[in-house]
N, C-alpha and C positions, 0 to 999 in steps of 0.2 A: 724204878722199874714199874711197869704198868701190865696190867693183864690184858689180854686182847679186848679191844673194843666190841668185838661180835658177842662176846659174853654179856656184856651190858646190852646191847641190840637182841640177842636172843630171848633174854629176860623181857625186854620190852614187847617182843613178837608174842610171848605167851601171856603175858598180862593182857595185851590189848584184844588176843582172843577170849581170854577169859570173861572181860568186861563185855565183850559183844554177846557173849553167851548169857551172862546175867541180864543185860538189857532184853533179852528174848529173842535175839538173832541165833537161830539154830542151823542157818544154811553153812556151806563152806565159804570161807572168806578169801577172797584172790589174793595172790602173792604181790600183784601189781598194787592193790589197795593197802596191803600191810606196808610197802614199800613206801607208798607217797604219805601215808598217815604217819609214818613214824620216821619220814625223811632218811631212809636207809636207801642206797643205791640198789636198783632190781637185781644186779647178779650176787650182790652180798645177800640180799633177802633170801634168795633162791638157795644160796648155801647154807644158810642158817637153818631154813626150812628143811632142806636134806639130813643136815645133822639132827634135826629135833626127830623128824620121821623116823631114822635109823635107830635113834634112842627109844622110841616107841611113845614119845611124849604127844606126838600130833599125828593126824592120819591126813592124806591127800587125796585128791580124786580128780581126775583129767576133764577136759572137755569144758563147754559153755557153762556147765553148773558146778565146775570143780573149784578146786581151791585147797584151802586147809582148815581144820578145825582141831580142837583138843582130843586126844585119843582117851583121856580120862579126866574127870572133875579136876578142877584146879586146886581142890583141898587134897590130893593125893599127888601133886606134883611139887617136888620142893627146888629150892636154888639150887642144891646140890645136883640134883636130877639134871638140870639145864647146864651146870659145869660140866658134868660128864659127858653130856652130848656133844658139846664142844671140844671138850680137853681128850676125851676117850681115856680116862684114867692116866693120862700122863702126868708125872709129877709136876708140880708148880714150879719147884726150885730144881735147878741143875746142880748137882753135887760130885759128879764124876769127873770134874776137870782135872787135867794133870798139869803138873809143873816141875820144875828142875829139883825143888826142895824135897829131900828125901829124910828118913831117918825117924828116930821116937818122937820129937817133939812135933815137928810137922804134922806127921800122922795123927797125933792125939789132937792137935788143933784141928785138923780136916774133919776127923770124926766128930768133934764137940760142935763145929759149924754145922756138919750135916745132920746131927740130931736134933739141934735146935730149930733148923730149918724145917726138919721132920715134924717137929712137934707144933709149930706154927702153923704148918700146913693142916694138921690134924685138927687144931682147934679151929680153924677158919672152915674147915669142911664140916666139923661139927654143929657150927653155927648156922652154916648155910642148910644142912640138913634139917634144923629146928624152923625153918621159914619155908611155908607153903606160898604157892602164887596167890591162893585165896587171902592169906595174911597180907598181901601187898595191896589187893585192890578192894577188898571190904571194909566197910566202916570208915571210909574216907570221908 
């Protein structure tokens, strides 16, 4: 199982913008520039930017001087924020699958599997919450 590539791409987009800010670039960065620099298809970059905008992580402006920039400092954006932007709080693991097995033992097993996957998701989210975008691009 793999998580969507767009999560990694969204992280790359936010880090790219953060690095540009750190280098003194304070204008908006075009989505076209982002897509080209990161090797992301322009339609995919547009969808990622839309998700990040809805989540309040970036802001956009239309027009010749338009583009995208961070809505808050990179120290205030965690990897969990980026995950939530794309996944919109959907669970990472689906545990609601139905099958023909019923009764005590299958139900206990199903609950145990669901609980273990929930714990794994909680641990992953805690790790992501502890890492900011600034942690990724500073002191490299």
